One Martini backbone bead per residue (centre of mass of N, CA, C, O) as a GRO file, in nm:
protein
  456
    1UNK     BB    1   3.172  -1.599  -7.300
    2UNK     BB    2   3.474  -1.489  -7.365
    3UNK     BB    3   3.760  -1.397  -7.257
    4UNK     BB    4   3.911  -1.107  -7.182
    5UNK     BB    5   4.142  -0.886  -7.249
    6UNK     BB    6   4.304  -0.613  -7.156
    7UNK     BB    7   4.271  -0.466  -7.428
    8UNK     BB    8   3.963  -0.513  -7.453
    9UNK     BB    9   3.884  -0.367  -7.193
   10UNK     BB   10   4.009  -0.094  -7.259
   11UNK     BB   11   3.850  -0.043  -7.525
   12UNK     BB   12   3.567  -0.065  -7.392
   13UNK     BB   13   3.593   0.171  -7.205
   14UNK     BB   14   3.647   0.387  -7.424
   15UNK     BB   15   3.386   0.336  -7.586
   16UNK     BB   16   3.185   0.383  -7.345
   17UNK     BB   17   3.270   0.672  -7.277
   18UNK     BB   18   3.192   0.788  -7.554
   19UNK     BB   19   2.893   0.695  -7.557
   20UNK     BB   20   2.831   0.858  -7.265
   21UNK     BB   21   3.001   1.122  -7.235
   22UNK     BB   22   3.280   1.089  -7.074
   23UNK     BB   23   3.471   1.291  -6.846
   24UNK     BB   24   3.789   1.405  -6.728
   25UNK     BB   25   3.806   1.686  -6.485
   26UNK     BB   26   4.080   1.663  -6.401
   27UNK     BB   27   4.374   1.753  -6.378
   28UNK     BB   28   4.626   1.674  -6.593
   29UNK     BB   29   4.831   1.552  -6.368
   30UNK     BB   30   4.577   1.347  -6.272
   31UNK     BB   31   4.507   1.222  -6.536
   32UNK     BB   32   4.319   0.920  -6.645
   33UNK     BB   33   4.259   0.856  -6.937
   34UNK     BB   34   4.090   0.679  -7.192
   35UNK     BB   35   4.329   0.756  -7.404
   36UNK     BB   36   4.601   0.935  -7.456
   37UNK     BB   37   4.711   0.883  -7.131
   38UNK     BB   38   4.735   0.598  -7.149
   39UNK     BB   39   4.900   0.329  -7.113
   40UNK     BB   40   5.102   0.118  -7.294
   41UNK     BB   41   5.143  -0.056  -7.038
   42UNK     BB   42   4.926  -0.292  -6.932
   43UNK     BB   43   4.742  -0.376  -6.635
   44UNK     BB   44   4.525  -0.467  -6.400
   45UNK     BB   45   4.535  -0.216  -6.221
   46UNK     BB   46   4.495  -0.008  -6.445
   47UNK     BB   47   4.216  -0.122  -6.539
   48UNK     BB   48   4.073  -0.093  -6.274
   49UNK     BB   49   4.098   0.213  -6.261
   50UNK     BB   50   3.933   0.264  -6.520
   51UNK     BB   51   3.672   0.142  -6.413
   52UNK     BB   52   3.633   0.333  -6.171
   53UNK     BB   53   3.625   0.590  -6.339
   54UNK     BB   54   3.387   0.513  -6.510
   55UNK     BB   55   3.194   0.498  -6.273
   56UNK     BB   56   3.221   0.786  -6.172
   57UNK     BB   57   3.129   0.931  -6.435
   58UNK     BB   58   2.855   0.798  -6.462
   59UNK     BB   59   2.743   0.886  -6.184
   60UNK     BB   60   2.787   1.192  -6.224
   61UNK     BB   61   2.584   1.208  -6.469
   62UNK     BB   62   2.323   1.003  -6.364
   63UNK     BB   63   2.395   1.043  -6.019
   64UNK     BB   64   2.441   1.337  -5.864
   65UNK     BB   65   2.293   1.278  -5.573
   66UNK     BB   66   2.523   1.075  -5.533
   67UNK     BB   67   2.771   0.939  -5.391
   68UNK     BB   68   3.135   0.906  -5.464
   69UNK     BB   69   3.408   0.714  -5.559
   70UNK     BB   70   3.751   0.864  -5.606
   71UNK     BB   71   3.931   0.822  -5.401
   72UNK     BB   72   4.161   0.594  -5.315
   73UNK     BB   73   4.038   0.520  -5.036
   74UNK     BB   74   3.747   0.465  -5.142
   75UNK     BB   75   3.819   0.245  -5.338
   76UNK     BB   76   3.944   0.053  -5.130
   77UNK     BB   77   3.684   0.015  -4.968
   78UNK     BB   78   3.527  -0.114  -5.188
   79UNK     BB   79   3.702  -0.351  -5.246
   80UNK     BB   80   3.680  -0.469  -4.957
   81UNK     BB   81   3.367  -0.474  -4.910
   82UNK     BB   82   3.310  -0.624  -5.220
   83UNK     BB   83   3.536  -0.782  -5.350
   84UNK     BB   84   3.688  -0.615  -5.585
   85UNK     BB   85   3.780  -0.754  -5.932
   86UNK     BB   86   3.680  -0.690  -6.241
   87UNK     BB   87   3.912  -0.776  -6.429
   88UNK     BB   88   3.942  -1.069  -6.339
   89UNK     BB   89   3.655  -1.156  -6.416
   90UNK     BB   90   3.685  -1.091  -6.721
   91UNK     BB   91   3.935  -1.280  -6.770
   92UNK     BB   92   3.737  -1.536  -6.680
   93UNK     BB   93   3.439  -1.465  -6.839
   94UNK     BB   94   3.283  -1.249  -6.735
   95UNK     BB   95   3.001  -1.030  -6.832
   96UNK     BB   96   3.046  -0.840  -6.566
   97UNK     BB   97   3.012  -0.529  -6.365
   98UNK     BB   98   3.026  -0.329  -6.077
   99UNK     BB   99   2.870  -0.025  -5.946
  100UNK     BB  100   2.929   0.209  -5.682
  101UNK     BB  101   2.847   0.506  -5.529
  102UNK     BB  102   2.936   0.386  -5.240
  103UNK     BB  103   3.058   0.256  -4.935
  104UNK     BB  104   2.848   0.340  -4.753
  105UNK     BB  105   2.558   0.227  -4.543
  106UNK     BB  106   2.428   0.511  -4.429
  107UNK     BB  107   2.331   0.550  -4.729
  108UNK     BB  108   2.214   0.597  -5.012
  109UNK     BB  109   2.241   0.355  -5.291
  110UNK     BB  110   2.396   0.228  -5.603
  111UNK     BB  111   2.386  -0.060  -5.817
  112UNK     BB  112   2.564  -0.124  -6.120
  113UNK     BB  113   2.524  -0.328  -6.407
  114UNK     BB  114   2.769  -0.425  -6.643
  115UNK     BB  115   2.754  -0.524  -6.978
  116UNK     BB  116   2.897  -0.707  -7.231
  117UNK     BB  117   2.861  -0.562  -7.577
  118UNK     BB  118   3.014  -0.518  -7.857
  119UNK     BB  119   3.257  -0.341  -7.706
  120UNK     BB  120   3.059  -0.279  -7.451
  121UNK     BB  121   2.935  -0.117  -7.163
  122UNK     BB  122   2.613  -0.200  -7.031
  123UNK     BB  123   2.352  -0.100  -6.859
  124UNK     BB  124   2.117  -0.345  -6.679
  125UNK     BB  125   2.133  -0.271  -6.358
  126UNK     BB  126   1.940  -0.120  -6.072
  127UNK     BB  127   2.030  -0.100  -5.729
  128UNK     BB  128   1.840   0.012  -5.457
  129UNK     BB  129   1.949   0.158  -5.146
  130UNK     BB  130   1.910   0.187  -4.817
  131UNK     BB  131   1.949   0.215  -4.522
  132UNK     BB  132   2.125  -0.071  -4.424
  133UNK     BB  133   2.138  -0.234  -4.690
  134UNK     BB  134   1.840  -0.202  -4.839
  135UNK     BB  135   1.651  -0.343  -5.067
  136UNK     BB  136   1.387  -0.163  -5.277
  137UNK     BB  137   1.497  -0.130  -5.593
  138UNK     BB  138   1.457  -0.259  -5.941
  139UNK     BB  139   1.625  -0.202  -6.249
  140UNK     BB  140   1.585  -0.302  -6.606
  141UNK     BB  141   1.762  -0.406  -6.911
  142UNK     BB  142   1.667  -0.676  -7.089
  143UNK     BB  143   1.775  -0.575  -7.400
  144UNK     BB  144   2.007  -0.358  -7.421
  145UNK     BB  145   1.865  -0.065  -7.544
  146UNK     BB  146   1.848   0.182  -7.312
  147UNK     BB  147   1.591   0.060  -7.158
  148UNK     BB  148   1.376   0.042  -6.910
  149UNK     BB  149   1.176  -0.285  -6.845
  150UNK     BB  150   1.214  -0.323  -6.522
  151UNK     BB  151   1.009  -0.316  -6.205
  152UNK     BB  152   1.112  -0.370  -5.858
  153UNK     BB  153   0.989  -0.440  -5.544
  154UNK     BB  154   1.132  -0.438  -5.216
  155UNK     BB  155   1.193  -0.607  -4.870
  156UNK     BB  156   1.465  -0.703  -4.971
  157UNK     BB  157   1.685  -0.903  -5.120
  158UNK     BB  158   1.464  -1.178  -5.128
  159UNK     BB  159   1.187  -0.967  -5.143
  160UNK     BB  160   0.950  -0.943  -5.344
  161UNK     BB  161   0.635  -0.759  -5.431
  162UNK     BB  162   0.663  -0.608  -5.727
  163UNK     BB  163   0.622  -0.626  -6.094
  164UNK     BB  164   0.715  -0.447  -6.393
  165UNK     BB  165   0.682  -0.499  -6.758
  166UNK     BB  166   0.859  -0.440  -7.087
  167UNK     BB  167   0.896  -0.682  -7.317
  168UNK     BB  168   0.850  -0.495  -7.596
  169UNK     BB  169   0.985  -0.212  -7.581
  170UNK     BB  170   0.731   0.030  -7.592
  171UNK     BB  171   0.648   0.182  -7.301
  172UNK     BB  172   0.460  -0.063  -7.206
  173UNK     BB  173   0.294  -0.230  -6.977
  174UNK     BB  174   0.261  -0.613  -6.996
  175UNK     BB  175   0.353  -0.697  -6.691
  176UNK     BB  176   0.239  -0.860  -6.379
  177UNK     BB  177   0.397  -0.915  -6.067
  178UNK     BB  178   0.306  -1.127  -5.786
  179UNK     BB  179   0.347  -1.139  -5.424
  180UNK     BB  180   0.383  -1.390  -5.151
  181UNK     BB  181   0.603  -1.412  -4.925
  182UNK     BB  182   0.828  -1.372  -5.172
  183UNK     BB  183   0.635  -1.526  -5.367
  184UNK     BB  184   0.520  -1.623  -5.651
  185UNK     BB  185   0.155  -1.593  -5.756
  186UNK     BB  186   0.133  -1.382  -6.017
  187UNK     BB  187   0.060  -1.339  -6.383
  188UNK     BB  188   0.001  -1.069  -6.602
  189UNK     BB  189  -0.103  -1.053  -6.951
  190UNK     BB  190  -0.029  -0.812  -7.236
  191UNK     BB  191   0.030  -0.905  -7.548
  192UNK     BB  192  -0.145  -0.672  -7.720
  193UNK     BB  193  -0.129  -0.387  -7.580
  194UNK     BB  194  -0.442  -0.275  -7.455
  195UNK     BB  195  -0.454  -0.285  -7.116
  196UNK     BB  196  -0.563  -0.599  -7.116
  197UNK     BB  197  -0.546  -0.871  -6.965
  198UNK     BB  198  -0.557  -1.221  -7.124
  199UNK     BB  199  -0.355  -1.346  -6.902
  200UNK     BB  200  -0.322  -1.596  -6.628
  201UNK     BB  201  -0.085  -1.690  -6.379
  202UNK     BB  202  -0.038  -1.944  -6.133
  203UNK     BB  203   0.121  -1.979  -5.807
  204UNK     BB  204   0.327  -2.205  -5.592
  205UNK     BB  205   0.604  -2.129  -5.456
  206UNK     BB  206   0.689  -2.039  -5.771
  207UNK     BB  207   0.500  -2.255  -5.904
  208UNK     BB  208   0.328  -2.366  -6.158
  209UNK     BB  209  -0.022  -2.436  -6.196
  210UNK     BB  210  -0.192  -2.224  -6.387
  211UNK     BB  211  -0.391  -2.105  -6.666
  212UNK     BB  212  -0.569  -1.811  -6.799
  213UNK     BB  213  -0.713  -1.786  -7.129
  214UNK     BB  214  -0.595  -1.748  -7.425
  215UNK     BB  215  -0.536  -2.084  -7.537
  216UNK     BB  216  -0.526  -2.269  -7.280
  217UNK     BB  217  -0.718  -2.504  -7.342
  218UNK     BB  218  -0.557  -2.600  -7.600
  219UNK     BB  219  -0.284  -2.640  -7.468
  220UNK     BB  220  -0.371  -2.853  -7.261
  221UNK     BB  221  -0.456  -3.057  -7.476
  222UNK     BB  222  -0.181  -3.081  -7.609
  223UNK     BB  223  -0.017  -3.183  -7.366
  224UNK     BB  224  -0.189  -3.434  -7.318
  225UNK     BB  225  -0.149  -3.565  -7.596
  226UNK     BB  226   0.158  -3.583  -7.580
  227UNK     BB  227   0.179  -3.761  -7.324
  228UNK     BB  228   0.000  -3.995  -7.492
  229UNK     BB  229   0.128  -3.992  -7.799
  230UNK     BB  230  -0.065  -3.772  -7.960
  231UNK     BB  231   0.069  -3.588  -8.204
  232UNK     BB  232  -0.164  -3.498  -8.386
  233UNK     BB  233  -0.342  -3.368  -8.165
  234UNK     BB  234  -0.127  -3.174  -8.056
  235UNK     BB  235  -0.089  -3.009  -8.315
  236UNK     BB  236  -0.379  -2.919  -8.345
  237UNK     BB  237  -0.404  -2.769  -8.065
  238UNK     BB  238  -0.182  -2.565  -8.115
  239UNK     BB  239  -0.323  -2.442  -8.359
  240UNK     BB  240  -0.576  -2.352  -8.199
  241UNK     BB  241  -0.431  -2.161  -8.006
  242UNK     BB  242  -0.329  -1.971  -8.221
  243UNK     BB  243  -0.610  -1.888  -8.335
  244UNK     BB  244  -0.728  -1.770  -8.074
  245UNK     BB  245  -0.516  -1.540  -8.047
  246UNK     BB  246  -0.562  -1.416  -8.339
  247UNK     BB  247  -0.855  -1.318  -8.290
  248UNK     BB  248  -0.764  -1.082  -8.100
  249UNK     BB  249  -0.458  -1.079  -8.238
  250UNK     BB  250  -0.207  -1.030  -8.501
  251UNK     BB  251   0.016  -0.997  -8.321
  252UNK     BB  252   0.312  -1.053  -8.226
  253UNK     BB  253   0.451  -1.292  -7.978
  254UNK     BB  254   0.576  -1.473  -7.719
  255UNK     BB  255   0.349  -1.679  -7.703
  256UNK     BB  256   0.364  -1.775  -8.001
  257UNK     BB  257   0.644  -1.890  -7.991
  258UNK     BB  258   0.589  -2.135  -7.807
  259UNK     BB  259   0.372  -2.267  -7.987
  260UNK     BB  260   0.539  -2.292  -8.247
  261UNK     BB  261   0.767  -2.458  -8.134
  262UNK     BB  262   0.596  -2.705  -8.065
  263UNK     BB  263   0.492  -2.754  -8.350
  264UNK     BB  264   0.757  -2.792  -8.495
  265UNK     BB  265   0.842  -3.047  -8.343
  266UNK     BB  266   0.596  -3.221  -8.406
  267UNK     BB  267   0.603  -3.209  -8.718
  268UNK     BB  268   0.881  -3.332  -8.745
  269UNK     BB  269   0.826  -3.599  -8.596
  270UNK     BB  270   0.569  -3.664  -8.796
  271UNK     BB  271   0.656  -3.587  -9.098
  272UNK     BB  272   0.493  -3.303  -9.152
  273UNK     BB  273   0.621  -3.095  -9.377
  274UNK     BB  274   0.390  -2.902  -9.448
  275UNK     BB  275   0.336  -2.807  -9.160
  276UNK     BB  276   0.624  -2.732  -9.084
  277UNK     BB  277   0.658  -2.495  -9.282
  278UNK     BB  278   0.435  -2.320  -9.143
  279UNK     BB  279   0.552  -2.321  -8.855
  280UNK     BB  280   0.843  -2.207  -8.908
  281UNK     BB  281   0.739  -1.948  -9.035
  282UNK     BB  282   0.584  -1.837  -8.792
  283UNK     BB  283   0.839  -1.820  -8.619
  284UNK     BB  284   1.045  -1.652  -8.806
  285UNK     BB  285   0.836  -1.397  -8.836
  286UNK     BB  286   0.880  -1.358  -8.534
  287UNK     BB  287   1.055  -1.106  -8.361
  288UNK     BB  288   1.042  -1.260  -8.059
  289UNK     BB  289   1.204  -1.497  -8.152
  290UNK     BB  290   1.440  -1.732  -8.081
  291UNK     BB  291   1.692  -1.802  -8.356
  292UNK     BB  292   1.998  -1.900  -8.209
  293UNK     BB  293   1.951  -2.172  -8.148
  294UNK     BB  294   2.030  -2.483  -8.219
  295UNK     BB  295   1.749  -2.592  -8.267
  296UNK     BB  296   1.642  -2.366  -8.459
  297UNK     BB  297   1.866  -2.377  -8.669
  298UNK     BB  298   1.800  -2.662  -8.764
  299UNK     BB  299   1.510  -2.596  -8.864
  300UNK     BB  300   1.580  -2.361  -9.048
  301UNK     BB  301   1.773  -2.513  -9.237
  302UNK     BB  302   1.573  -2.719  -9.331
  303UNK     BB  303   1.377  -2.518  -9.457
  304UNK     BB  304   1.584  -2.397  -9.661
  305UNK     BB  305   1.666  -2.669  -9.805
  306UNK     BB  306   1.368  -2.825  -9.844
  307UNK     BB  307   1.168  -2.584  -9.887
  308UNK     BB  308   1.306  -2.325 -10.030
  309UNK     BB  309   1.587  -2.381 -10.166
  310UNK     BB  310   1.816  -2.207  -9.992
  311UNK     BB  311   2.136  -2.286 -10.010
  312UNK     BB  312   2.294  -2.052  -9.901
  313UNK     BB  313   2.150  -2.016  -9.622
  314UNK     BB  314   2.168  -2.312  -9.536
  315UNK     BB  315   2.476  -2.320  -9.510
  316UNK     BB  316   2.499  -2.097  -9.297
  317UNK     BB  317   2.317  -2.227  -9.082
  318UNK     BB  318   2.460  -2.502  -9.058
  319UNK     BB  319   2.734  -2.383  -8.974
  320UNK     BB  320   2.634  -2.246  -8.713
  321UNK     BB  321   2.516  -2.506  -8.582
  322UNK     BB  322   2.784  -2.664  -8.591
  323UNK     BB  323   2.951  -2.470  -8.417
  324UNK     BB  324   2.772  -2.486  -8.161
  325UNK     BB  325   2.797  -2.789  -8.117
  326UNK     BB  326   3.105  -2.800  -8.094
  327UNK     BB  327   3.127  -2.608  -7.848
  328UNK     BB  328   2.943  -2.794  -7.664
  329UNK     BB  329   3.069  -3.110  -7.743
  330UNK     BB  330   3.345  -3.147  -7.925
  331UNK     BB  331   3.170  -3.218  -8.188
  332UNK     BB  332   3.026  -3.347  -8.475
  333UNK     BB  333   2.720  -3.346  -8.639
  334UNK     BB  334   2.622  -3.539  -8.893
  335UNK     BB  335   2.365  -3.393  -8.998
  336UNK     BB  336   2.495  -3.109  -9.022
  337UNK     BB  337   2.722  -3.192  -9.218
  338UNK     BB  338   2.555  -3.333  -9.446
  339UNK     BB  339   2.373  -3.084  -9.511
  340UNK     BB  340   2.597  -2.895  -9.587
  341UNK     BB  341   2.693  -3.065  -9.826
  342UNK     BB  342   2.435  -3.048  -9.989
  343UNK     BB  343   2.433  -2.743 -10.027
  344UNK     BB  344   2.712  -2.743 -10.177
  345UNK     BB  345   2.623  -2.923 -10.407
  346UNK     BB  346   2.386  -2.730 -10.504
  347UNK     BB  347   2.621  -2.490 -10.542
  348UNK     BB  348   2.866  -2.615 -10.700
  349UNK     BB  349   3.071  -2.712 -10.432
  350UNK     BB  350   3.251  -2.989 -10.405
  351UNK     BB  351   3.500  -2.917 -10.235
  352UNK     BB  352   3.346  -2.820  -9.979
  353UNK     BB  353   3.197  -3.084  -9.943
  354UNK     BB  354   3.447  -3.260  -9.882
  355UNK     BB  355   3.551  -3.096  -9.642
  356UNK     BB  356   3.304  -3.133  -9.466
  357UNK     BB  357   3.303  -3.454  -9.455
  358UNK     BB  358   3.579  -3.466  -9.286
  359UNK     BB  359   3.440  -3.421  -8.992
  360UNK     BB  360   3.357  -3.717  -9.033
  361UNK     BB  361   3.331  -4.065  -8.957
  362UNK     BB  362   3.232  -4.316  -9.150
  363UNK     BB  363   3.250  -4.579  -8.958
  364UNK     BB  364   3.055  -4.437  -8.727
  365UNK     BB  365   2.807  -4.444  -8.904
  366UNK     BB  366   2.486  -4.467  -8.910
  367UNK     BB  367   2.179  -4.519  -8.986
  368UNK     BB  368   2.137  -4.289  -9.248
  369UNK     BB  369   2.415  -4.142  -9.265
  370UNK     BB  370   2.585  -4.342  -9.437
  371UNK     BB  371   2.424  -4.308  -9.692
  372UNK     BB  372   2.448  -3.992  -9.736
  373UNK     BB  373   2.753  -3.982  -9.732
  374UNK     BB  374   2.801  -4.159  -9.987
  375UNK     BB  375   2.619  -4.002 -10.181
  376UNK     BB  376   2.751  -3.716 -10.151
  377UNK     BB  377   3.048  -3.794 -10.200
  378UNK     BB  378   3.009  -3.921 -10.483
  379UNK     BB  379   2.890  -3.665 -10.611
  380UNK     BB  380   3.142  -3.479 -10.557
  381UNK     BB  381   3.348  -3.654 -10.704
  382UNK     BB  382   3.209  -3.636 -10.978
  383UNK     BB  383   3.235  -3.320 -10.998
  384UNK     BB  384   3.563  -3.343 -10.970
  385UNK     BB  385   3.648  -3.606 -11.164
  386UNK     BB  386   3.634  -3.868 -10.960
  387UNK     BB  387   3.524  -4.163 -11.074
  388UNK     BB  388   3.641  -4.388 -10.909
  389UNK     BB  389   3.547  -4.295 -10.619
  390UNK     BB  390   3.253  -4.246 -10.694
  391UNK     BB  391   3.176  -4.542 -10.744
  392UNK     BB  392   3.230  -4.647 -10.460
  393UNK     BB  393   3.016  -4.463 -10.309
  394UNK     BB  394   2.768  -4.513 -10.485
  395UNK     BB  395   2.756  -4.818 -10.425
  396UNK     BB  396   2.707  -4.790 -10.126
  397UNK     BB  397   2.435  -4.636 -10.161
  398UNK     BB  398   2.295  -4.862 -10.323
  399UNK     BB  399   2.323  -5.093 -10.110
  400UNK     BB  400   2.190  -4.867  -9.876
  401UNK     BB  401   1.919  -4.780  -9.970
  402UNK     BB  402   1.646  -4.552  -9.822
  403UNK     BB  403   1.580  -4.374 -10.090
  404UNK     BB  404   1.354  -4.384 -10.340
  405UNK     BB  405   1.408  -4.100 -10.476
  406UNK     BB  406   1.734  -4.164 -10.521
  407UNK     BB  407   1.796  -4.434 -10.681
  408UNK     BB  408   1.792  -4.333 -10.975
  409UNK     BB  409   2.018  -4.122 -10.945
  410UNK     BB  410   2.239  -4.317 -10.863
  411UNK     BB  411   2.239  -4.481 -11.127
  412UNK     BB  412   2.299  -4.240 -11.314
  413UNK     BB  413   2.577  -4.171 -11.179
  414UNK     BB  414   2.705  -4.442 -11.235
  415UNK     BB  415   2.685  -4.426 -11.541
  416UNK     BB  416   2.858  -4.170 -11.572
  417UNK     BB  417   3.117  -4.272 -11.429
  418UNK     BB  418   3.162  -4.517 -11.617
  419UNK     BB  419   3.183  -4.355 -11.876
  420UNK     BB  420   3.436  -4.188 -11.782
  421UNK     BB  421   3.604  -4.469 -11.759
  422UNK     BB  422   3.517  -4.647 -12.028
  423UNK     BB  423   3.251  -4.820 -11.921
  424UNK     BB  424   2.999  -4.907 -12.113
  425UNK     BB  425   2.837  -5.142 -12.010
  426UNK     BB  426   2.794  -5.061 -11.712
  427UNK     BB  427   2.663  -4.794 -11.789
  428UNK     BB  428   2.411  -4.918 -11.934
  429UNK     BB  429   2.303  -5.073 -11.697
  430UNK     BB  430   2.253  -4.824 -11.514
  431UNK     BB  431   2.078  -4.661 -11.707
  432UNK     BB  432   1.847  -4.863 -11.729
  433UNK     BB  433   1.779  -4.860 -11.430
  434UNK     BB  434   1.719  -4.561 -11.404
  435UNK     BB  435   1.472  -4.548 -11.604
  436UNK     BB  436   1.300  -4.754 -11.456
  437UNK     BB  437   1.291  -4.598 -11.181
  438UNK     BB  438   1.318  -4.308 -11.364
  439UNK     BB  439   1.193  -4.186 -11.653
  440UNK     BB  440   1.281  -3.878 -11.642
  441UNK     BB  441   1.594  -3.926 -11.699
  442UNK     BB  442   1.598  -3.948 -12.004
  443UNK     BB  443   1.601  -3.629 -12.051
  444UNK     BB  444   1.910  -3.594 -11.934
  445UNK     BB  445   2.113  -3.725 -12.132
  446UNK     BB  446   2.158  -3.467 -12.323
  447UNK     BB  447   2.331  -3.310 -12.085
  448UNK     BB  448   2.548  -3.555 -12.137
  449UNK     BB  449   2.803  -3.613 -12.357
  450UNK     BB  450   2.921  -3.880 -12.255
  451UNK     BB  451   2.692  -4.067 -12.376
  452UNK     BB  452   2.801  -3.992 -12.691
  453UNK     BB  453   3.065  -4.122 -12.665
  454UNK     BB  454   3.289  -4.304 -12.782
  455UNK     BB  455   3.462  -4.565 -12.739
  456UNK     BB  456   3.810  -4.624 -12.683
   0.00000   0.00000   0.00000
């Protein structure tokens, strides 16, 4: 998350107060309201005060049985005791801030973590403490949907005993986590949510040892084959694991996400694009799969561009992936840029294609990126009517062609560019080459009047 400004924090507090129906019931002369009477010139101390009032009103409404810090001296005690400066943390890019129901450790209290999301502060975690500052229960809203989906018993700050989770946010517990001596020992999964765990994973000192249940045998065989370099067998076994799980239930699940993801990567690396299209489709159609990571965006865009030929969405997805890569690495990835340019070329937007290609330096590109860069730039220049430069780049792509399916088209475009330059003989030479390499191109000649124009 990017750092928030004071104005953004203030607006988020006001929006959150409205969302949760919080009102300041103090007399008007003492009221520091969330909206009308808030100061025009805001500073960090004023926003900190707004945050503490927000905490107070939220606790007052949702935890009326617990004491709350409202007086200035109580807030000061909280700040000193827990070293609280929530506004400063948000200004530095932290994504959350805590609320404490009281400062004293002599009574039960709760610590609520609020997370910033889309202009609001959303409660995401509730830590309940008993006397003596002992953590005994934690509730979490893992999806920030307004529902508590994880419930964990503790015997102290770093010692969980048992946890129950509703990963599917359906109101049904579907994961049970068990601990021995504060370390994770076992997780039971009910992926199809029928009340009977169909998969169990065992841990030693918190590290995974092995799992038992549907698809586990096949997945183990897949991992073994992958480690041995047998990618064909690995892909096959991941497919078998998926089939085993679907025999039990056709419902989408987090478990299937992981298996489909592995198969997507393997199929892509094996260049089995028919199988890849099926695997990526299985992943993308699963509502529980994380589809916004750079890795998955790259595969998704490839599927849209080369599989579905959905050039509009391919351009959007490649642009998003390229943006994420730039934010992470500080430079543009040639493959993402070049494929974005291809989508724009297919959308008859040659100007955008040329602008996109400016993001990478031609001289630094290795093969095969240098070939596709020249091919696509020459094609876009030709569409823009710049035949002279188009010939230069198309000749580069011809000289370094690594794509047999494209070489006929390159010759045809060179013929067209030379014709537009008024160079009839070179144009005819390229056209003859194009038809020999790809006889189907002969049918396209009639679509280009340039070939029928008399020489100047």
